[in-house]
N, C-alpha and C positions, 0 to 999 in steps of 0.2 A: 905761374899759378898764382893768384891774386892772392893778398895776405888773408882777407875776407873770407875766403873757397875755405884758405887750411885753416881758420875758427872754426866753420861751420863743421868741418873736416871732422875736427879734435870733439867740437862737442855730438857730434852723431856718434862717433864711436863709446865717448863716455854713456851714452842714453845707452847702445847697443849691448855694452857690459851691463849696464843695470838691473836693463828692465828683461832682457834673453839670457845673457850669459850667466848674471851669478844666480840666480833665481834654479835656472837647471842644475849646476852645483848646487845647492841647496838641498834640493829634489833628489839629486844624482845619492848625496852624504844620509840623508833622511830612509832615503832606502836602502843602505846598507844598514844602517841603524838595523831596521826592524831585518832584517835575512841573519844579520849578525847580532843577535840574541844576547846585551851586555852581561846576562848571566852565565854565558857559556865561557867567555874571557874569563882567565882568571888561573889561579891557581887551584882556588878553593870554592868546589861549589856542586851543586845536587839538582838537576835537571829532569823533567819528565813527569810521571806516574797527573794528567790531565786534570785529572777528575780526586783525584787523595793526593793534593798538591804537598812538597815538603817542604818542612817549617827548620824551627834550626837542627841543626846538627852538625856532631861532633865525633873527627875522624882521630885515634886516638891508638899506642900500640896496644891495647887490650881488645879494638874495632871498631866498628861502628856502633853509633846511638842515632837514634834520630825520631823526628815525629811528625807524622802524617794528620791531614786533616780530611774527615768524608764531607765532601763537596756535592755528593752522587744527589742526595737530598732525600737518601730512604740509607734506613737501616741494611750492612751487608752482611753476610755471611760466609762462612766455608774461607776465611780469609788465611790466605798461604804469604806469606812475603820471604822470597827469598835472595840472597844474596850472595854472589859469584868473588873472590877476591881475585886479585894476583899471582897470590902462589896454588890457587887451583881449588882452593878451599871454599865450599858451596855447606852455607849456615842458612837456617830456617830459624824466625826469630820467632819465639817459644812466648805463650799465655797471648795472641791475638787472634783471637776467631770470629770476631763476627768488631765491627763498628755502627754505632749509632751515627744518627744524620749531623751531618753539623760536629760533629766529637772530633777530638783527635786522639790520639795511641800514640804510645810510645815504642819507641820496638828498638832490641840492642841485640846487634849481630855480632858475639862475642868468636874472638878471631886473634891466636897473637900475628901482629905485624910486626914487620923491622923500619928501619928509620928510612923517610927516601919518600917517594910520590907514589901515592899509591891511589888505584882506578877499580872502583865498584861497578858491579854490576849487580843492579838489585829486578827483578820481576814479582810481580805479585797479581793473584789469581782471586777472583771472588764471586758472589753471587748477589744479587740485585735486587734477588726478586722475581726475575723474569727469564735474566741468562746469567751464564758463567761467563765472568771479562775476566780477561789479559792485559796487563799495561808493564811498561819496563820503564826502568829510569837507571841514572849513574848518578852516583859520584865519585869525583876526586878531592885530592885533596895532597899535604904533607905533613909527616909525621919531624 
């Protein structure tokens, strides 16, 4: 095979790599980032409650403290936040029965916890003026 033909094949291979293969790899990696939400990876996070996003949270040996923001666009009523801890304890957050639109609510789920990894399943039930809605979330962390 001629030397110039070998050079052309190498150049063609480089072009195919940069024009076809590299963009495909970038798209695959970007897709994985969307599928595996980075907030779900790690030892400390709270995910869920799409219309009542969880802001700051603190997991301690006394239980879970967190704040949620009402992003429904209206005042919600008949609010009941419930946490189910790894030890089987079910705790309802006291003192939160309604949240005005765009306001934050501080929730305290008091439950003695042992040191180690914790996973807490959360549920909320609320009325947005039209319907009673339910949502779920999970908080995990290490004490």
